[in-house]
N, C-alpha and C positions, 0 to 999 in steps of 0.2 A: 504494499500499499504506499502511496506517495501523497503527501499533502501539498496542494498547490495554492499559491496566493494569486488572487485576481483583483487587480486594482484599477482605479479610475472608472468604476462601473457607474452608469447612470443611476441617480438616486431612486428612480422608479423600479429598478431591478429587484425581483424577489427571489426566494430560494428556488422555486420551480424553474424560473427562467435561467438561472445560473446552472442548475442541473441539466436542463435541456441543451444548453450551449456545449457542455462537456461530454454528454452521453454519446454523441456521434463518434467519439474517439475511443471509448471503452466503457467498462463498468464503473459507475459512480456509486460509491458507498454513502457519501454524505456531501451535500452542498449547502453552505450557509452564508447568507449576506449578513454582515455585522451591523448591528443597530446601536444607536446611542441609548444608553441606559435611562436617561432622563426623559428624552422626547420620543423614543421609539423610532425615530427616522433613521434611514440608511446612512451609514458613514461612507459609502462609496467604494467599499471593498468587501471581499469575501474569501472563503476558503473552500476547496473541493478536495475530498479524499477519494482517490481512484487507483485502479491497478497501475503498476509502474510503466508498462508498455503504453497504455493509453495516455498516461500523464505526459510521457515524452512527446507523443504525437500531438497532444492538445497544446502543450507549451509552444512547440514549433509552429503550429497552425494559427494559434490565437494571439500570441504576443505581438502587439503593435497594430492589430486590426482596428478598424473603425466600427464601433458597436453603438448604434443609436446616437451618433455624433460625438462619441468619446473614444479616444485611443486607449485600448486596453493594455495594461501591464500584467503579464502572466509569467510566473516563474515558480520554482520550487520554494515553498515556504521555509523561512528560517525558524529555528527553534525559538520559543518565547523566552525573552530575557527576564531574569529575576529582577524585581524592583522592590525597593523598600516600601513598607506600608505607608499609605498616604495619611497625613494628619489633616482631617477636615475641619478642625476647630479653628475659628477665626480669632485672631488676637487684635485687640483694639488698643 
């Protein structure tokens, strides 16, 4: 299984559209468009988990294409970086 990053998505793109875009290249296990926690609106990127052969084909075919007026950035996702906990308390 390979995790793919897909960036610069139109904000109207949903999980099903993202899945459909990648399914022509192989078996998609999961496709998720990332949403803002507070507003629920798309953040303009998502992740797709799919078989390795299909992932290679999808990256080659989709990186740099125009999708609904936006140029997609598609590559193998980097591992998530560890971040220190956020302190949400405001100091006045």
